[in-house]
Structure formats: structure tokens, C-alpha cells
C-alpha positions in Angstrom: 35.4 -14.5 -13.1 38.0 -14.9 -15.9 36.8 -11.7 -17.5 37.0 -9.8 -14.2 40.6 -11.0 -13.8 41.4 -9.9 -17.3 39.9 -6.4 -16.6 42.1 -6.1 -13.5 45.1 -7.3 -15.5 44.5 -4.8 -18.3 44.0 -1.9 -15.8 47.3 -2.8 -14.1 49.1 -2.9 -17.5 47.5 0.4 -18.5 48.8 2.1 -15.4 52.4 1.3 -16.4 53.5 0.2 -12.9 57.2 0.4 -13.7 56.8 4.2 -13.9 55.0 4.1 -10.6 58.2 2.6 -9.1 60.3 5.4 -10.6 57.9 8.1 -9.2 57.8 6.3 -5.9 61.6 6.1 -5.9 61.7 9.9 -6.0 59.2 9.9 -3.1 61.5 7.5 -1.1 64.5 9.7 -1.8 62.7 12.8 -0.7 61.4 11.1 2.4 64.9 10.2 3.5 66.1 13.7 2.7 63.3 15.3 4.7 64.0 13.0 7.7 60.5 11.6 7.7 59.6 8.8 10.1 59.1 5.3 8.6 55.3 5.4 8.5 55.4 8.8 6.6 58.0 7.3 4.2 55.7 4.4 3.5 52.7 6.7 2.9 54.8 8.9 0.6 55.8 5.9 -1.4 52.3 4.4 -1.7 50.5 7.7 -2.4 53.0 8.8 -5.1 52.9 5.3 -6.6 49.1 5.5 -6.8 49.3 9.0 -8.2 51.7 7.8 -11.0 49.6 4.8 -11.8 46.5 7.1 -12.1 48.5 9.5 -14.3 49.7 6.9 -16.7 46.3 5.2 -16.9 44.7 8.5 -17.9 47.6 9.2 -20.3 47.3 5.8 -21.9 43.6 6.2 -22.4 44.1 9.3 -24.4 47.3 8.1 -26.1 45.7 5.0 -27.6 46.1 6.2 -31.2 49.7 7.4 -30.8 50.7 4.3 -28.8 49.5 2.1 -31.7 52.0 3.9 -34.0 54.9 4.1 -31.5 58.0 2.2 -32.7 59.0 1.8 -29.0 56.1 -0.6 -29.0 54.4 1.1 -26.1 51.3 -0.3 -27.7 52.2 -3.7 -26.2 51.9 -2.0 -22.8 48.7 -0.2 -23.7 45.9 -2.9 -23.7 43.5 -0.4 -25.3 45.3 -0.8 -28.6 44.4 -4.4 -29.0 41.4 -4.9 -26.7 38.0 -3.4 -26.1 37.5 -4.9 -22.7 38.1 -1.6 -20.8 35.4 1.0 -21.1 36.0 4.7 -20.4 33.9 4.4 -17.2 36.1 1.6 -15.9 39.2 3.6 -16.6 37.9 6.8 -14.9 36.8 4.7 -11.9 40.2 3.1 -11.7 42.0 6.5 -11.8 39.6 7.9 -9.2 40.2 5.0 -6.8 44.0 5.4 -7.2 44.0 9.1 -6.7 41.5 9.1 -3.8 43.6 6.5 -1.9 45.7 9.4 -0.6 42.8 10.4 1.8 42.8 7.3 4.0 46.6 7.0 3.7 47.0 10.5 5.2 44.2 10.4 7.8 44.9 7.0 9.3 48.6 6.7 9.1 50.3 10.1 9.1 51.4 11.3 12.6 49.2 14.3 13.6 47.6 14.3 10.2 44.5 16.2 11.4 46.6 19.1 12.8 45.6 22.3 11.0 46.8 23.3 8.5 48.8 20.1 7.7 46.0 18.1 6.2 44.4 20.9 4.0 47.9 21.8 2.7 48.8 18.2 1.9 45.5 17.5 0.1 45.9 20.9 -1.6 49.3 20.0 -3.0 48.2 16.6 -4.0 45.0 18.0 -5.6 47.1 20.4 -7.7 49.2 17.5 -8.9 46.0 15.6 -9.9 44.7 18.7 -11.7 48.0 19.0 -13.5 47.9 15.4 -14.5 44.3 15.7 -15.8 44.9 18.8 -17.9 48.2 17.3 -19.2 46.4 14.3 -20.8 42.7 15.1 -21.3 41.3 17.1 -24.2 40.5 19.9 -25.0 43.3 21.3 -22.9 45.7 18.3 -23.3 48.8 20.4 -22.4 51.1 17.5 -23.3 50.5 18.5 -26.9 51.2 22.3 -26.4 54.8 23.4 -26.9 56.7 24.4 -23.7 53.5 24.3 -21.7 54.0 20.5 -21.5 57.4 21.2 -19.8 55.9 23.7 -17.4 53.0 21.5 -16.3 55.2 18.4 -15.9 57.7 20.5 -13.9 55.0 21.8 -11.6 53.6 18.3 -11.0 56.8 16.4 -10.3 59.2 19.3 -9.5 57.0 21.4 -7.1 53.7 19.9 -6.0 54.9 16.4 -5.2 58.0 17.5 -3.2 55.8 20.0 -1.3 53.2 17.3 -0.5 55.8 14.9 0.8 57.3 17.7 2.9 54.0 17.8 4.8 54.0 14.1 5.9 56.3 14.3 8.9 55.6 15.3 12.5 56.0 19.0 11.9 53.6 21.0 9.7 56.2 21.1 7.0 59.9 20.2 6.7 62.7 22.6 7.1 62.6 25.3 4.4 66.1 24.6 3.3 65.5 20.9 2.8 62.3 21.7 0.9 64.2 24.0 -1.4 66.8 21.4 -2.2 64.1 18.8 -2.6 62.3 20.9 -5.2 65.6 21.7 -7.0 66.5 18.0 -7.2 63.0 17.1 -8.6 63.0 19.9 -11.2 66.3 18.8 -12.5 65.1 15.2 -12.5 61.9 15.9 -14.4 63.7 18.0 -17.1 66.3 15.3 -17.6 63.6 12.6 -18.2 60.8 14.4 -19.9 62.7 16.1 -22.7 64.4 12.9 -24.0 61.0 11.2 -23.7 59.1 13.7 -26.0 62.1 13.7 -28.3 61.9 10.0 -28.9 58.2 10.4 -29.7 58.8 13.3 -32.1 57.9 11.5 -35.3 54.9 9.6 -33.9 53.5 12.8 -32.3 54.0 14.6 -35.6 52.1 12.0 -37.5 49.4 12.1 -34.9 49.1 15.9 -35.2 50.3 16.6 -31.6 52.4 19.8 -31.4 54.8 18.9 -28.5 57.9 21.0 -27.8 60.0 18.5 -29.8 57.6 18.6 -32.8 57.6 22.4 -32.8 61.4 22.6 -32.7 62.2 19.8 -35.1 65.0 17.3 -34.8 68.0 19.7 -35.0 66.7 22.4 -32.6 65.1 19.9 -30.3 68.4 17.9 -30.1 70.3 21.0 -29.1 67.6 22.1 -26.6 67.5 18.7 -25.0 71.3 18.4 -24.8 71.5 21.9 -23.3 68.9 20.9 -20.6 70.9 17.8 -19.9 74.0 19.9 -19.4 72.1 22.2 -17.0 70.8 19.1 -15.2 74.3 17.6 -14.8 75.9 20.9 -13.6 72.9 21.6 -11.3 73.0 18.1 -9.7 76.7 18.4 -9.3 76.4 21.7 -7.5 73.7 20.4 -5.2 75.7 17.3 -4.4 78.8 19.4 -3.6 76.8 21.6 -1.3 75.3 18.7 0.5 78.7 17.0 0.8 80.3 20.2 2.1 77.5 20.5 4.7 78.1 16.9 5.8 74.6 15.9 4.7 76.0 13.6 2.0 79.0 11.3 2.3 81.7 12.5 -0.2 81.7 10.3 -3.3 82.3 10.6 -7.0 79.4 8.6 -8.3 77.0 11.5 -9.1 79.8 13.1 -11.2 80.5 9.9 -13.0 76.8 9.5 -13.9 76.8 13.1 -15.1 79.7 12.5 -17.4 77.9 9.5 -19.0 74.8 11.8 -19.6 77.0 14.5 -21.1 78.7 12.0 -23.5 75.3 10.8 -24.7 74.0 14.4 -25.0 76.9 15.1 -27.3 76.1 12.0 -29.3 72.5 13.3 -29.7 73.8 16.7 -31.0 76.0 14.9 -33.4 73.5 12.3 -34.8 70.2 14.2 -34.3 68.0 11.1 -34.7 65.7 8.9 -32.8 68.2 6.2 -32.0 70.5 8.7 -30.3 67.5 10.2 -28.4 66.3 6.8 -27.3 69.7 5.8 -26.0 69.9 9.1 -24.1 66.4 8.5 -22.7 67.3 4.9 -21.5 70.5 6.1 -19.9 68.9 9.1 -18.1 66.3 6.7 -16.6 69.1 4.4 -15.4 71.3 7.2 -14.1 68.3 8.8 -12.3 67.4 5.6 -10.6 71.0 4.7 -9.7 71.6 8.3 -8.5 68.5 8.1 -6.3 69.6 4.8 -4.7 73.2 6.1 -4.1 71.8 9.3 -2.6 69.7 7.2 -0.2 72.6 5.0 0.8 75.1 7.9 1.3 72.7 10.3 2.9 73.8 11.0 6.5 71.4 13.4 8.2 72.7 15.0 11.4 
């Protein structure tokens, strides 16, 4: 009994549940933005949380060696580094259960889920996200270790497939095209802002491990400039989207998104100046906080007509 509990505990840790909350927070924000009913909002939150946990479980399984070298001490959150309790079969079963949970969630709880083509489209979008997650982490493809392809795959998963999937969870077949467009733009800007600082903080570890990520290919100087440029694009892009939404009366006028953007720009400038891991790690932490805070503020100030 004790061993079974330990297995469950290690699977839970392997899935990095805190990232599940970040992904699910995006789903919550999009659900509000898409005007989804409460039950659809709940399904969006749960299904994206399960997706994220499956993604990071698979990622952790194939990142065992690099996690053991990571100075961020992610090894402490990857039980495979210090324990042999979890077998590959257990991990694959765990990931399968998490990812397949979307089926009963959609069929039993989504209004008019069986209406054609709603269900096939929803499962199709979710399936593409799962495929993207699989080829991102699993050899021999392992796109997370292929320069620029890592960015493209991550953008498709979080920036396109997930917003599209959530857009299918309401009463209609799909949400308003305009809202869907803004939802995808928001998610693309979000994923670029988080993913690039993440791979930059892992540059030295990935280099030692022989993984050619975008950051490893560019090196510290070019990667710092590239990351900072993307942060600038993210800040300007989010500011424009927020101004448009405020002008259309969809968002209550406020200065918080712009203040958060200024903070990111200051730290992006610090990264260009210092070009080291400490500056990259500080930017990564702040971008996580500003993204979460921005999402919460967006939800609180969102006023659909």
C-alpha cells in the first residue's frame, strides 16, 4: 500500500502540477473571453490541466539526464533522477489516462457535444496538441532539441490548437471568428514570452547534454538579443490587443497591462546588458508572474457585451 502511494506521489510530482495551473489559467482566461458557459469553462480548465500534466510527465521522462544537471534544481521535481520506482510503462499509462480524460469530459459535460462537427473538431484539435507534445519530447524526433522547430511546435500547441479546442466547448459549433482570432494572438504572444526565456536559462545544461535548442545554436549573445526582441514584440502586441479590446468596450480601461509590459522591457534590457544565466532566470521568473497576473486582471476586467 505504501509503495502504491509513493508511485502516485512520484507520478504527481513528475507531472509538474504547478505548470498545469498555468496552462489551465490560460484556458480559464480564454473561456471567459469566448463567453463559454460555466460547465464548458470547467471542462476547459480540467482538460487543459490534464493535457499539461501529461505533457510535463512525458517531458520529464525524457529529460531525466538533463534535469539531474540543471542548476535550477528541477531534478528535485523530477523523481526519476533519484528513484527507480516509476517504470516507463507506468509513465506511459499515466500520460495516456491524463490525455484520454478529455473524451468523457467532452461527451458527458459539454452542451450539445455530440452535434456534428463539434465533437470531431474538438477531438481533432486536442489530438493535434497531443501529437505536438509527443514529438516535442520523444526521440527520435524530439523537436525540443531542434533549433527554431522547438518554437514552432510549442507555438502550434499552446498558441493555436488549444485556443481552437477551447473555442469548440460552447453552445455553438465554434466561437465568434473575431474572438477566436484574438484568443490565438494572445496565446501566441504568451507562449513566445515564456518559452524563449525558459530555453535560454537551460542553455548551458542543454549544451552539455548535446541538445541543440534554439538558444544553444545562437549562443548567449545572439540568444539574449533574440529573446529580448521577442519580449519587445510580446509587450507591444499585448498592448495593442488590450487597447483594441478597451476601445471596443470589451475590456475595462486600465493601465496594468502596460505597467507589466514596462517591467518586462526593463528586464529584457537587463538581459541584453548582462547576457548571462542570472539575467535570463530573472526574466523568466518575472514573465511567469506577469503572465499569471495579466491573465487574472484580464479575467476580472473583462466585460463582455
